[in-house]
Biopython code that builds the backbone (N, CA, C, O; Angstrom):
import numpy as np
from Bio.PDB.StructureBuilder import StructureBuilder

atoms = [
    (1, "MET", "N", (145.114, 5.650, -91.006)),
    (1, "MET", "CA", (143.923, 5.157, -90.374)),
    (1, "MET", "C", (144.029, 3.655, -90.118)),
    (1, "MET", "O", (143.567, 3.183, -89.080)),
    (2, "THR", "N", (144.603, 2.920, -91.006)),
    (2, "THR", "CA", (144.779, 1.493, -90.775)),
    (2, "THR", "C", (145.744, 1.251, -89.618)),
    (2, "THR", "O", (145.613, 0.265, -88.894)),
    (3, "ASN", "N", (146.696, 2.135, -89.447)),
    (3, "ASN", "CA", (147.633, 2.011, -88.348)),
    (3, "ASN", "C", (146.919, 2.173, -87.005)),
    (3, "ASN", "O", (147.256, 1.489, -86.038)),
    (4, "ASP", "N", (145.935, 3.074, -86.940)),
    (4, "ASP", "CA", (145.144, 3.277, -85.721)),
    (4, "ASP", "C", (144.359, 2.020, -85.357)),
    (4, "ASP", "O", (144.278, 1.664, -84.181)),
    (5, "MET", "N", (143.790, 1.358, -86.331)),
    (5, "MET", "CA", (142.969, 0.176, -86.071)),
    (5, "MET", "C", (143.813, -0.976, -85.544)),
    (5, "MET", "O", (143.372, -1.703, -84.653)),
    (6, "THR", "N", (144.993, -1.151, -86.065)),
    (6, "THR", "CA", (145.816, -2.259, -85.602)),
    (6, "THR", "C", (146.305, -2.019, -84.179)),
    (6, "THR", "O", (146.495, -2.983, -83.438)),
    (7, "LEU", "N", (146.511, -0.789, -83.776)),
    (7, "LEU", "CA", (146.934, -0.501, -82.412)),
    (7, "LEU", "C", (145.781, -0.668, -81.421)),
    (7, "LEU", "O", (145.972, -1.144, -80.302)),
    (8, "SER", "N", (144.583, -0.268, -81.853)),
    (8, "SER", "CA", (143.467, -0.340, -80.912)),
    (8, "SER", "C", (142.954, -1.777, -80.741)),
    (8, "SER", "O", (142.416, -2.102, -79.682)),
    (9, "THR", "N", (143.100, -2.615, -81.715)),
    (9, "THR", "CA", (142.608, -3.984, -81.605)),
    (9, "THR", "C", (143.374, -4.781, -80.541)),
    (9, "THR", "O", (142.723, -5.397, -79.698)),
    (10, "PRO", "N", (144.698, -4.810, -80.526)),
    (10, "PRO", "CA", (145.393, -5.516, -79.447)),
    (10, "PRO", "C", (145.112, -4.894, -78.074)),
    (10, "PRO", "O", (145.066, -5.590, -77.060)),
    (11, "ARG", "N", (144.927, -3.589, -78.064)),
    (11, "ARG", "CA", (144.619, -2.917, -76.803)),
    (11, "ARG", "C", (143.257, -3.376, -76.280)),
    (11, "ARG", "O", (143.093, -3.632, -75.088)),
    (12, "LYS", "N", (142.292, -3.477, -77.180)),
    (12, "LYS", "CA", (140.971, -3.962, -76.781)),
    (12, "LYS", "C", (141.042, -5.422, -76.351)),
    (12, "LYS", "O", (140.358, -5.841, -75.417)),
    (13, "GLN", "N", (141.871, -6.185, -77.038)),
    (13, "GLN", "CA", (142.027, -7.582, -76.660)),
    (13, "GLN", "C", (142.646, -7.708, -75.264)),
    (13, "GLN", "O", (142.212, -8.531, -74.457)),
    (14, "ARG", "N", (143.651, -6.894, -74.991)),
    (14, "ARG", "CA", (144.270, -6.921, -73.663)),
    (14, "ARG", "C", (143.279, -6.480, -72.590)),
    (14, "ARG", "O", (143.227, -7.055, -71.503)),
    (15, "ARG", "N", (142.502, -5.461, -72.909)),
    (15, "ARG", "CA", (141.514, -4.962, -71.956)),
    (15, "ARG", "C", (140.447, -6.029, -71.696)),
    (15, "ARG", "O", (140.046, -6.245, -70.552)),
    (16, "PHE", "N", (139.995, -6.690, -72.753)),
    (16, "PHE", "CA", (139.010, -7.761, -72.605)),
    (16, "PHE", "C", (139.582, -8.887, -71.746)),
    (16, "PHE", "O", (138.905, -9.406, -70.859)),
    (17, "LEU", "N", (140.820, -9.254, -72.015)),
    (17, "LEU", "CA", (141.479, -10.300, -71.246)),
    (17, "LEU", "C", (141.635, -9.888, -69.785)),
    (17, "LEU", "O", (141.379, -10.684, -68.882)),
    (18, "LEU", "N", (142.047, -8.667, -69.557)),
    (18, "LEU", "CA", (142.306, -8.184, -68.207)),
    (18, "LEU", "C", (141.031, -8.020, -67.390)),
    (18, "LEU", "O", (140.997, -8.390, -66.217)),
    (19, "TYR", "N", (139.991, -7.475, -67.993)),
    (19, "TYR", "CA", (138.780, -7.147, -67.232)),
    (19, "TYR", "C", (137.686, -8.206, -67.273)),
    (19, "TYR", "O", (136.745, -8.139, -66.483)),
    (20, "PHE", "N", (137.783, -9.175, -68.168)),
    (20, "PHE", "CA", (136.718, -10.163, -68.256)),
    (20, "PHE", "C", (137.219, -11.596, -68.065)),
    (20, "PHE", "O", (136.732, -12.316, -67.193)),
    (21, "ILE", "N", (138.166, -11.995, -68.860)),
    (21, "ILE", "CA", (138.608, -13.390, -68.854)),
    (21, "ILE", "C", (139.345, -13.749, -67.563)),
    (21, "ILE", "O", (139.042, -14.779, -66.961)),
    (22, "LEU", "N", (140.291, -12.943, -67.127)),
    (22, "LEU", "CA", (141.045, -13.273, -65.921)),
    (22, "LEU", "C", (140.166, -13.315, -64.666)),
    (22, "LEU", "O", (140.281, -14.264, -63.890)),
    (23, "PRO", "N", (139.294, -12.331, -64.437)),
    (23, "PRO", "CA", (138.408, -12.459, -63.259)),
    (23, "PRO", "C", (137.474, -13.662, -63.348)),
    (23, "PRO", "O", (137.201, -14.313, -62.340)),
    (24, "LEU", "N", (136.986, -13.957, -64.547)),
    (24, "LEU", "CA", (136.111, -15.109, -64.713)),
    (24, "LEU", "C", (136.860, -16.404, -64.396)),
    (24, "LEU", "O", (136.327, -17.279, -63.713)),
    (25, "ALA", "N", (138.073, -16.525, -64.884)),
    (25, "ALA", "CA", (138.883, -17.710, -64.597)),
    (25, "ALA", "C", (139.201, -17.800, -63.105)),
    (25, "ALA", "O", (139.212, -18.890, -62.535)),
    (26, "PHE", "N", (139.455, -16.671, -62.485)),
    (26, "PHE", "CA", (139.743, -16.631, -61.053)),
    (26, "PHE", "C", (138.548, -17.113, -60.239)),
    (26, "PHE", "O", (138.701, -17.938, -59.338)),
    (27, "VAL", "N", (137.369, -16.604, -60.550)),
    (27, "VAL", "CA", (136.152, -16.987, -59.831)),
    (27, "VAL", "C", (135.829, -18.456, -60.064)),
    (27, "VAL", "O", (135.494, -19.173, -59.121)),
    (28, "CYS", "N", (135.924, -18.904, -61.288)),
    (28, "CYS", "CA", (135.621, -20.312, -61.583)),
    (28, "CYS", "C", (136.616, -21.244, -60.902)),
    (28, "CYS", "O", (136.231, -22.296, -60.391)),
    (29, "GLY", "N", (137.864, -20.873, -60.891)),
    (29, "GLY", "CA", (138.886, -21.712, -60.270)),
    (29, "GLY", "C", (138.682, -21.853, -58.780)),
    (29, "GLY", "O", (138.774, -22.958, -58.246)),
    (30, "PHE", "N", (138.409, -20.760, -58.102)),
    (30, "PHE", "CA", (138.199, -20.829, -56.660)),
    (30, "PHE", "C", (136.814, -21.340, -56.311)),
    (30, "PHE", "O", (136.640, -21.987, -55.278)),
    (31, "GLY", "N", (135.841, -21.066, -57.137)),
    (31, "GLY", "CA", (134.476, -21.517, -56.860)),
    (31, "GLY", "C", (134.334, -23.020, -56.895)),
    (31, "GLY", "O", (133.615, -23.594, -56.077)),
    (32, "THR", "N", (135.001, -23.662, -57.819)),
    (32, "THR", "CA", (134.889, -25.116, -57.906)),
    (32, "THR", "C", (135.769, -25.813, -56.890)),
    (32, "THR", "O", (135.503, -26.962, -56.536)),
    (33, "GLY", "N", (136.796, -25.160, -56.417)),
    (33, "GLY", "CA", (137.684, -25.770, -55.439)),
    (33, "GLY", "C", (137.118, -25.778, -54.033)),
    (33, "GLY", "O", (137.596, -26.533, -53.186)),
    (34, "CYS", "N", (136.121, -24.967, -53.764)),
    (34, "CYS", "CA", (135.598, -24.823, -52.407)),
    (34, "CYS", "C", (134.272, -25.542, -52.191)),
    (34, "CYS", "O", (133.629, -25.343, -51.161)),
    (35, "VAL", "N", (133.863, -26.348, -53.112)),
    (35, "VAL", "CA", (132.589, -27.042, -52.973)),
    (35, "VAL", "C", (132.762, -28.197, -51.991)),
    (35, "VAL", "O", (133.666, -29.020, -52.138)),
    (36, "THR", "N", (131.876, -28.250, -50.976)),
    (36, "THR", "CA", (131.913, -29.339, -50.013)),
    (36, "THR", "C", (130.574, -30.056, -50.011)),
    (36, "THR", "O", (129.545, -29.496, -50.387)),
    (37, "HIS", "N", (130.613, -31.285, -49.588)),
    (37, "HIS", "CA", (129.410, -32.103, -49.499)),
    (37, "HIS", "C", (128.623, -31.694, -48.259)),
    (37, "HIS", "O", (129.164, -31.706, -47.153)),
    (38, "ILE", "N", (127.365, -31.335, -48.429)),
    (38, "ILE", "CA", (126.499, -31.016, -47.302)),
    (38, "ILE", "C", (125.848, -32.323, -46.857)),
    (38, "ILE", "O", (125.151, -32.962, -47.645)),
    (39, "PRO", "N", (126.064, -32.730, -45.604)),
    (39, "PRO", "CA", (125.642, -34.065, -45.160)),
    (39, "PRO", "C", (124.155, -34.169, -44.814)),
    (39, "PRO", "O", (123.796, -34.434, -43.667)),
    (40, "VAL", "N", (123.310, -33.963, -45.795)),
    (40, "VAL", "CA", (121.862, -34.021, -45.571)),
    (40, "VAL", "C", (121.416, -35.453, -45.287)),
    (40, "VAL", "O", (120.599, -35.681, -44.395)),
    (41, "ASP", "N", (121.942, -36.411, -46.032)),
    (41, "ASP", "CA", (121.566, -37.815, -45.808)),
    (41, "ASP", "C", (121.993, -38.289, -44.420)),
    (41, "ASP", "O", (121.241, -38.975, -43.728)),
    (42, "GLU", "N", (123.210, -37.916, -44.024)),
    (42, "GLU", "CA", (123.703, -38.303, -42.707)),
    (42, "GLU", "C", (122.841, -37.683, -41.610)),
    (42, "GLU", "O", (122.528, -38.325, -40.607)),
    (43, "TYR", "N", (122.462, -36.415, -41.821)),
    (43, "TYR", "CA", (121.605, -35.710, -40.861)),
    (43, "TYR", "C", (120.255, -36.426, -40.739)),
    (43, "TYR", "O", (119.764, -36.654, -39.633)),
    (44, "THR", "N", (119.671, -36.770, -41.864)),
    (44, "THR", "CA", (118.359, -37.425, -41.872)),
    (44, "THR", "C", (118.405, -38.784, -41.176)),
    (44, "THR", "O", (117.528, -39.108, -40.376)),
    (45, "MET", "N", (119.420, -39.568, -41.481)),
    (45, "MET", "CA", (119.542, -40.895, -40.868)),
    (45, "MET", "C", (119.795, -40.792, -39.362)),
    (45, "MET", "O", (119.239, -41.563, -38.579)),
    (46, "ALA", "N", (120.635, -39.838, -38.965)),
    (46, "ALA", "CA", (120.912, -39.657, -37.538)),
    (46, "ALA", "C", (119.665, -39.193, -36.798)),
    (46, "ALA", "O", (119.394, -39.646, -35.686)),
    (47, "ARG", "N", (118.908, -38.293, -37.411)),
    (47, "ARG", "CA", (117.675, -37.809, -36.776)),
    (47, "ARG", "C", (116.669, -38.948, -36.613)),
    (47, "ARG", "O", (116.022, -39.054, -35.571)),
    (48, "ALA", "N", (116.533, -39.790, -37.620)),
    (48, "ALA", "CA", (115.602, -40.921, -37.536)),
    (48, "ALA", "C", (116.019, -41.887, -36.432)),
    (48, "ALA", "O", (115.178, -42.355, -35.665)),
    (49, "ALA", "N", (117.311, -42.185, -36.349)),
    (49, "ALA", "CA", (117.799, -43.088, -35.303)),
    (49, "ALA", "C", (117.637, -42.455, -33.925)),
    (49, "ALA", "O", (117.286, -43.133, -32.959)),
    (50, "TYR", "N", (117.895, -41.154, -33.843)),
    (50, "TYR", "CA", (117.751, -40.423, -32.577)),
    (50, "TYR", "C", (116.297, -40.451, -32.104)),
    (50, "TYR", "O", (116.027, -40.711, -30.931)),
    (51, "GLU", "N", (115.376, -40.185, -33.009)),
    (51, "GLU", "CA", (113.947, -40.196, -32.654)),
    (51, "GLU", "C", (113.483, -41.599, -32.268)),
    (51, "GLU", "O", (112.667, -41.747, -31.359)),
    (52, "ALA", "N", (113.985, -42.617, -32.937)),
    (52, "ALA", "CA", (113.616, -43.997, -32.601)),
    (52, "ALA", "C", (114.121, -44.365, -31.208)),
    (52, "ALA", "O", (113.423, -45.032, -30.444)),
    (53, "ALA", "N", (115.336, -43.928, -30.883)),
    (53, "ALA", "CA", (115.869, -44.189, -29.542)),
    (53, "ALA", "C", (115.064, -43.440, -28.487)),
    (53, "ALA", "O", (114.802, -43.956, -27.400)),
    (54, "LYS", "N", (114.681, -42.231, -28.826)),
    (54, "LYS", "CA", (113.867, -41.426, -27.909)),
    (54, "LYS", "C", (112.508, -42.085, -27.675)),
    (54, "LYS", "O", (112.020, -42.130, -26.546)),
    (55, "ASP", "N", (111.905, -42.593, -28.739)),
    (55, "ASP", "CA", (110.598, -43.252, -28.639)),
    (55, "ASP", "C", (110.668, -44.575, -27.871)),
    (55, "ASP", "O", (109.677, -45.008, -27.282)),
    (56, "SER", "N", (111.831, -45.209, -27.881)),
    (56, "SER", "CA", (111.970, -46.478, -27.158)),
    (56, "SER", "C", (112.304, -46.260, -25.684)),
    (56, "SER", "O", (112.574, -47.213, -24.953)),
    (57, "ASP", "N", (112.283, -44.999, -25.255)),
    (57, "ASP", "CA", (112.550, -44.635, -23.858)),
    (57, "ASP", "C", (113.976, -45.003, -23.449)),
    (57, "ASP", "O", (114.212, -45.533, -22.363)),
    (58, "ALA", "N", (114.918, -44.707, -24.345)),
    (58, "ALA", "CA", (116.323, -45.023, -24.088)),
    (58, "ALA", "C", (116.880, -44.225, -22.916)),
    (58, "ALA", "O", (117.801, -44.684, -22.241)),
    (59, "ALA", "N", (116.338, -43.045, -22.667)),
    (59, "ALA", "CA", (116.821, -42.246, -21.539)),
    (59, "ALA", "C", (116.591, -42.970, -20.211)),
    (59, "ALA", "O", (117.354, -42.791, -19.263)),
    (60, "ARG", "N", (115.559, -43.770, -20.148)),
    (60, "ARG", "CA", (115.233, -44.511, -18.920)),
    (60, "ARG", "C", (115.932, -45.867, -18.858)),
    (60, "ARG", "O", (116.444, -46.255, -17.807)),
    (61, "PHE", "N", (115.954, -46.586, -19.976)),
    (61, "PHE", "CA", (116.448, -47.964, -19.963)),
    (61, "PHE", "C", (117.910, -48.117, -20.378)),
    (61, "PHE", "O", (118.525, -49.143, -20.086)),
    (62, "ALA", "N", (118.471, -47.125, -21.047)),
    (62, "ALA", "CA", (119.890, -47.163, -21.441)),
    (62, "ALA", "C", (120.463, -45.754, -21.320)),
    (62, "ALA", "O", (120.843, -45.150, -22.324)),
    (63, "PRO", "N", (120.529, -45.225, -20.093)),
    (63, "PRO", "CA", (120.871, -43.812, -19.920)),
    (63, "PRO", "C", (122.263, -43.425, -20.416)),
    (63, "PRO", "O", (122.427, -42.351, -20.995)),
    (64, "SER", "N", (123.256, -44.267, -20.205)),
    (64, "SER", "CA", (124.604, -43.883, -20.640)),
    (64, "SER", "C", (124.706, -43.856, -22.165)),
    (64, "SER", "O", (125.299, -42.939, -22.734)),
    (65, "LEU", "N", (124.134, -44.851, -22.817)),
    (65, "LEU", "CA", (124.135, -44.850, -24.288)),
    (65, "LEU", "C", (123.313, -43.683, -24.824)),
    (65, "LEU", "O", (123.705, -43.037, -25.797)),
    (66, "TRP", "N", (122.188, -43.418, -24.196)),
    (66, "TRP", "CA", (121.340, -42.309, -24.628)),
    (66, "TRP", "C", (122.070, -40.979, -24.478)),
    (66, "TRP", "O", (122.007, -40.130, -25.367)),
    (67, "PHE", "N", (122.762, -40.797, -23.355)),
    (67, "PHE", "CA", (123.504, -39.561, -23.132)),
    (67, "PHE", "C", (124.554, -39.359, -24.222)),
    (67, "PHE", "O", (124.675, -38.264, -24.771)),
    (68, "ASN", "N", (125.312, -40.407, -24.535)),
    (68, "ASN", "CA", (126.344, -40.308, -25.578)),
    (68, "ASN", "C", (125.729, -40.035, -26.949)),
    (68, "ASN", "O", (126.267, -39.247, -27.727)),
    (69, "ALA", "N", (124.609, -40.682, -27.244)),
    (69, "ALA", "CA", (123.938, -40.470, -28.535)),
    (69, "ALA", "C", (123.422, -39.043, -28.642)),
    (69, "ALA", "O", (123.577, -38.388, -29.673)),
    (70, "GLU", "N", (122.813, -38.574, -27.571)),
    (70, "GLU", "CA", (122.267, -37.214, -27.567)),
    (70, "GLU", "C", (123.374, -36.178, -27.705)),
    (70, "GLU", "O", (123.229, -35.199, -28.438)),
    (71, "GLN", "N", (124.469, -36.393, -27.006)),
    (71, "GLN", "CA", (125.598, -35.473, -27.076)),
    (71, "GLN", "C", (126.190, -35.443, -28.491)),
    (71, "GLN", "O", (126.459, -34.366, -29.024)),
    (72, "ALA", "N", (126.390, -36.597, -29.088)),
    (72, "ALA", "CA", (126.936, -36.655, -30.455)),
    (72, "ALA", "C", (125.992, -35.983, -31.446)),
    (72, "ALA", "O", (126.436, -35.278, -32.352)),
    (73, "TYR", "N", (124.697, -36.199, -31.275)),
    (73, "TYR", "CA", (123.712, -35.604, -32.179)),
    (73, "TYR", "C", (123.707, -34.084, -32.063)),
    (73, "TYR", "O", (123.655, -33.384, -33.074)),
    (74, "ARG", "N", (123.760, -33.573, -30.837)),
    (74, "ARG", "CA", (123.766, -32.114, -30.642)),
    (74, "ARG", "C", (125.051, -31.477, -31.173)),
    (74, "ARG", "O", (125.007, -30.393, -31.755)),
    (75, "GLU", "N", (126.181, -32.135, -30.979)),
    (75, "GLU", "CA", (127.442, -31.622, -31.518)),
    (75, "GLU", "C", (127.421, -31.622, -33.045)),
    (75, "GLU", "O", (127.930, -30.697, -33.678)),
    (76, "ALA", "N", (126.835, -32.656, -33.629)),
    (76, "ALA", "CA", (126.721, -32.721, -35.091)),
    (76, "ALA", "C", (125.825, -31.604, -35.607)),
    (76, "ALA", "O", (126.126, -30.985, -36.627)),
    (77, "GLN", "N", (124.724, -31.344, -34.905)),
    (77, "GLN", "CA", (123.844, -30.245, -35.307)),
    (77, "GLN", "C", (124.577, -28.914, -35.243)),
    (77, "GLN", "O", (124.418, -28.075, -36.129)),
    (78, "LYS", "N", (125.376, -28.714, -34.204)),
    (78, "LYS", "CA", (126.138, -27.471, -34.069)),
    (78, "LYS", "C", (127.137, -27.327, -35.215)),
    (78, "LYS", "O", (127.256, -26.257, -35.812)),
    (79, "ASP", "N", (127.852, -28.407, -35.517)),
    (79, "ASP", "CA", (128.795, -28.363, -36.638)),
    (79, "ASP", "C", (128.069, -28.071, -37.949)),
    (79, "ASP", "O", (128.581, -27.335, -38.793)),
    (80, "PHE", "N", (126.891, -28.640, -38.119)),
    (80, "PHE", "CA", (126.104, -28.406, -39.330)),
    (80, "PHE", "C", (125.698, -26.935, -39.421)),
    (80, "PHE", "O", (125.820, -26.321, -40.481)),
    (81, "ARG", "N", (125.218, -26.373, -38.316)),
    (81, "ARG", "CA", (124.829, -24.954, -38.302)),
    (81, "ARG", "C", (126.023, -24.048, -38.580)),
    (81, "ARG", "O", (125.891, -23.026, -39.254)),
    (82, "ASP", "N", (127.193, -24.429, -38.055)),
    (82, "ASP", "CA", (128.409, -23.637, -38.253)),
    (82, "ASP", "C", (129.073, -23.907, -39.598)),
    (82, "ASP", "O", (130.132, -23.352, -39.893)),
    (83, "ARG", "N", (128.458, -24.751, -40.407)),
    (83, "ARG", "CA", (128.930, -25.103, -41.748)),
    (83, "ARG", "C", (130.268, -25.840, -41.752)),
    (83, "ARG", "O", (131.044, -25.734, -42.701)),
    (84, "HIS", "N", (130.525, -26.579, -40.690)),
    (84, "HIS", "CA", (131.677, -27.481, -40.643)),
    (84, "HIS", "C", (131.172, -28.851, -41.083)),
    (84, "HIS", "O", (131.015, -29.767, -40.276)),
    (85, "TYR", "N", (130.924, -28.965, -42.378)),
    (85, "TYR", "CA", (130.191, -30.108, -42.907)),
    (85, "TYR", "C", (130.932, -31.432, -42.787)),
    (85, "TYR", "O", (130.307, -32.465, -42.546)),
    (86, "GLU", "N", (132.236, -31.424, -42.949)),
    (86, "GLU", "CA", (132.982, -32.684, -42.848)),
    (86, "GLU", "C", (132.892, -33.245, -41.433)),
    (86, "GLU", "O", (132.642, -34.435, -41.241)),
    (87, "GLN", "N", (133.097, -32.378, -40.448)),
    (87, "GLN", "CA", (133.007, -32.811, -39.054)),
    (87, "GLN", "C", (131.572, -33.195, -38.706)),
    (87, "GLN", "O", (131.350, -34.155, -37.967)),
    (88, "ALA", "N", (130.605, -32.460, -39.230)),
    (88, "ALA", "CA", (129.192, -32.773, -38.974)),
    (88, "ALA", "C", (128.839, -34.152, -39.518)),
    (88, "ALA", "O", (128.131, -34.914, -38.859)),
    (89, "ALA", "N", (129.319, -34.476, -40.699)),
    (89, "ALA", "CA", (129.023, -35.788, -41.290)),
    (89, "ALA", "C", (129.567, -36.911, -40.412)),
    (89, "ALA", "O", (128.891, -37.915, -40.193)),
    (90, "ILE", "N", (130.781, -36.740, -39.914)),
    (90, "ILE", "CA", (131.382, -37.754, -39.039)),
    (90, "ILE", "C", (130.560, -37.911, -37.766)),
    (90, "ILE", "O", (130.282, -39.027, -37.328)),
    (91, "ARG", "N", (130.178, -36.790, -37.183)),
    (91, "ARG", "CA", (129.415, -36.847, -35.926)),
    (91, "ARG", "C", (127.995, -37.361, -36.136)),
    (91, "ARG", "O", (127.447, -38.025, -35.256)),
    (92, "PHE", "N", (127.396, -37.071, -37.273)),
    (92, "PHE", "CA", (126.062, -37.619, -37.540)),
    (92, "PHE", "C", (126.107, -39.143, -37.637)),
    (92, "PHE", "O", (125.206, -39.826, -37.150)),
    (93, "VAL", "N", (127.144, -39.667, -38.257)),
    (93, "VAL", "CA", (127.287, -41.124, -38.345)),
    (93, "VAL", "C", (127.494, -41.714, -36.947)),
    (93, "VAL", "O", (126.926, -42.755, -36.618)),
    (94, "GLN", "N", (128.309, -41.044, -36.131)),
    (94, "GLN", "CA", (128.503, -41.498, -34.750)),
    (94, "GLN", "C", (127.189, -41.444, -33.976)),
    (94, "GLN", "O", (126.852, -42.376, -33.245)),
    (95, "ALA", "N", (126.455, -40.352, -34.140)),
    (95, "ALA", "CA", (125.178, -40.199, -33.443)),
    (95, "ALA", "C", (124.193, -41.274, -33.875)),
    (95, "ALA", "O", (123.445, -41.803, -33.053)),
    (96, "GLN", "N", (124.193, -41.595, -35.154)),
    (96, "GLN", "CA", (123.306, -42.652, -35.643)),
    (96, "GLN", "C", (123.666, -43.991, -35.002)),
    (96, "GLN", "O", (122.786, -44.709, -34.526)),
    (97, "ASP", "N", (124.945, -44.325, -34.989)),
    (97, "ASP", "CA", (125.381, -45.592, -34.389)),
    (97, "ASP", "C", (125.026, -45.657, -32.905)),
    (97, "ASP", "O", (124.502, -46.663, -32.427)),
    (98, "LEU", "N", (125.313, -44.583, -32.188)),
    (98, "LEU", "CA", (125.023, -44.560, -30.754)),
    (98, "LEU", "C", (123.523, -44.602, -30.485)),
    (98, "LEU", "O", (123.078, -45.252, -29.539)),
    (99, "SER", "N", (122.750, -43.915, -31.309)),
    (99, "SER", "CA", (121.290, -43.928, -31.142)),
    (99, "SER", "C", (120.726, -45.317, -31.388)),
    (99, "SER", "O", (119.837, -45.768, -30.666)),
    (100, "GLU", "N", (121.241, -45.994, -32.403)),
    (100, "GLU", "CA", (120.782, -47.360, -32.675)),
    (100, "GLU", "C", (121.151, -48.302, -31.533)),
    (100, "GLU", "O", (120.360, -49.169, -31.160)),
    (101, "GLN", "N", (122.345, -48.134, -30.981)),
    (101, "GLN", "CA", (122.743, -48.951, -29.833)),
    (101, "GLN", "C", (121.845, -48.670, -28.633)),
    (101, "GLN", "O", (121.423, -49.593, -27.935)),
    (102, "ALA", "N", (121.555, -47.388, -28.396)),
    (102, "ALA", "CA", (120.692, -47.017, -27.269)),
    (102, "ALA", "C", (119.287, -47.575, -27.456)),
    (102, "ALA", "O", (118.682, -48.072, -26.507)),
    (103, "GLU", "N", (118.773, -47.495, -28.669)),
    (103, "GLU", "CA", (117.437, -48.038, -28.938)),
    (103, "GLU", "C", (117.405, -49.546, -28.703)),
    (103, "GLU", "O", (116.506, -50.052, -28.031)),
    (104, "ASN", "N", (118.368, -50.255, -29.248)),
    (104, "ASN", "CA", (118.410, -51.715, -29.086)),
    (104, "ASN", "C", (118.551, -52.114, -27.620)),
    (104, "ASN", "O", (117.882, -53.033, -27.148)),
    (105, "SER", "N", (119.422, -51.418, -26.914)),
    (105, "SER", "CA", (119.614, -51.722, -25.499)),
    (105, "SER", "C", (118.352, -51.426, -24.697)),
    (105, "SER", "O", (117.992, -52.191, -23.801)),
    (106, "ALA", "N", (117.678, -50.324, -25.012)),
    (106, "ALA", "CA", (116.444, -49.971, -24.309)),
    (106, "ALA", "C", (115.351, -50.996, -24.581)),
    (106, "ALA", "O", (114.634, -51.397, -23.664)),
    (107, "ARG", "N", (115.223, -51.414, -25.813)),
    (107, "ARG", "CA", (114.202, -52.422, -26.142)),
    (107, "ARG", "C", (114.494, -53.749, -25.437)),
    (107, "ARG", "O", (113.579, -54.409, -24.943)),
    (108, "LEU", "N", (115.754, -54.131, -25.393)),
    (108, "LEU", "CA", (116.135, -55.362, -24.705)),
    (108, "LEU", "C", (115.843, -55.251, -23.207)),
    (108, "LEU", "O", (115.293, -56.174, -22.607)),
    (109, "SER", "N", (116.210, -54.127, -22.616)),
    (109, "SER", "CA", (115.957, -53.925, -21.183)),
    (109, "SER", "C", (114.468, -53.911, -20.875)),
    (109, "SER", "O", (114.029, -54.470, -19.870)),
    (110, "ARG", "N", (113.695, -53.273, -21.741)),
    (110, "ARG", "CA", (112.239, -53.246, -21.538)),
    (110, "ARG", "C", (111.664, -54.654, -21.633)),
    (110, "ARG", "O", (110.792, -55.033, -20.851)),
    (111, "ASN", "N", (112.151, -55.409, -22.580)),
    (111, "ASN", "CA", (111.669, -56.782, -22.760)),
    (111, "ASN", "C", (112.024, -57.650, -21.548)),
    (111, "ASN", "O", (111.202, -58.429, -21.065)),
    (112, "GLN", "N", (113.251, -57.504, -21.070)),
    (112, "GLN", "CA", (113.695, -58.297, -19.921)),
    (112, "GLN", "C", (112.972, -57.906, -18.633)),
    (112, "GLN", "O", (112.785, -58.732, -17.739)),
    (113, "SER", "N", (112.570, -56.636, -18.549)),
    (113, "SER", "CA", (111.866, -56.189, -17.343)),
    (113, "SER", "C", (110.380, -56.533, -17.387)),
    (113, "SER", "O", (109.673, -56.377, -16.392)),
    (114, "GLY", "N", (109.916, -56.997, -18.529)),
    (114, "GLY", "CA", (108.519, -57.402, -18.654)),
    (114, "GLY", "C", (107.591, -56.318, -19.150)),
    (114, "GLY", "O", (106.380, -56.529, -19.216)),
    (115, "GLU", "N", (108.126, -55.163, -19.501)),
    (115, "GLU", "CA", (107.280, -54.099, -20.045)),
    (115, "GLU", "C", (106.917, -54.416, -21.487)),
    (115, "GLU", "O", (107.658, -55.095, -22.197)),
    (116, "VAL", "N", (105.778, -53.918, -21.900)),
    (116, "VAL", "CA", (105.307, -54.151, -23.266)),
    (116, "VAL", "C", (106.036, -53.198, -24.201)),
    (116, "VAL", "O", (106.157, -52.005, -23.925)),
    (117, "ILE", "N", (106.515, -53.739, -25.303)),
    (117, "ILE", "CA", (107.194, -52.910, -26.301)),
    (117, "ILE", "C", (106.197, -52.575, -27.394)),
    (117, "ILE", "O", (105.621, -53.470, -28.013)),
    (118, "PRO", "N", (105.992, -51.277, -27.632)),
    (118, "PRO", "CA", (105.022, -50.902, -28.679)),
    (118, "PRO", "C", (105.518, -51.207, -30.069)),
    (118, "PRO", "O", (104.814, -50.948, -31.046)),
]
sb = StructureBuilder()
sb.init_structure("model")
sb.init_model(0)
sb.init_chain("A")
sb.init_seg("    ")
for serial, (resi, resn, name, xyz) in enumerate(atoms, 1):
    if name == "N":
        sb.init_residue(resn, " ", resi, " ")
    sb.init_atom(name, np.array(xyz, "f"), 0.0, 1.0, " ", f" {name:<3s}", serial, name[0])
structure = sb.get_structure()
């Protein structure tokens, strides 16, 4: 009877290792390796800059800059929806920069043309 117990214990240990520990290690190893940064801050900043450029009437006073900003923002949104987060983060930063340039240019043009800036 003692011989039976010693044979079944290593067998149970192997079974525990095979069916529990190895899959757990596999899932943990791959799960932590695939974590990516979701660019929520970049999205928020780009959206704020985009809306500010839109409110400053950049489409009218700085059309080329506005077009580039709008295009970059829409491409970043698409990348975000498609979960291409690294590319989305890069494009959101570009969209923010272009939107800020469009806003500044529109405000300057409005000021030079004599229109009132709100």
